[in-house]
Phi, psi and omega in degrees: 000146181292147174254149179214138179213151176300131182245309179204162171243130179257122175251136181253145184207157170275351183224080182299324181299321178293321177295317178298317179300324180285303187288327178271309186287318183271309184273345175080019176293145184285136172290142180238069186297334181298331179297326180297332179288345179267359183291146170250122186248359183263007185253024175117353178215115178237019182295167177291138176218135171241140181247128175228161184210151172267006182106340176237302183255137179265156164246130174254112183261105194240147176291127179299140181216106183280351185263001185300315180301320179292319184285331183259346184075016180263148181284326184261127177257108182282355183239031172270296179243007179093185184196164172253140188234139178240147174256137178235164174258004182209080183298328180293323177294322178296316179299317178299317181298317178296314181298319179299332182261005178071027180263115180287147178217157173259123180262102182274353183063222183255051189281332190245324181232127182304125176084003177251115173274114188246136167238152181227142180205174182256141169280177184300341179259006177090007174286140180278131179243133172252141164233133178224155173241128179267144175304146183299000000 
């Protein structure tokens, strides 16, 4: 059976520096600069992003970008209001489960983080959900 676990929450802002000052400076979450080295910026999103973590779950503090859907041709924009993200060991099983239930998703492939195959879809209230599988 596929495994799935909470991986990160992505918050979008017009002022990433202020978010970093709050989550790192005020709450003391650790900066994760190595994650930034895994970014892919030529596939439709080159905005500012800071990565912080409590040691288990990450926060991705990302520059809001309303044009991603237009530039990528995808229906779901994960960087409008942000998203909650889960990591799985079987992205194909997740896609089958969504398809069986008639839930449409945008398959972005490995567009934003090297080695992460990402899909995005909406929960019943319109919140954006990411599920990704990382290369072994």
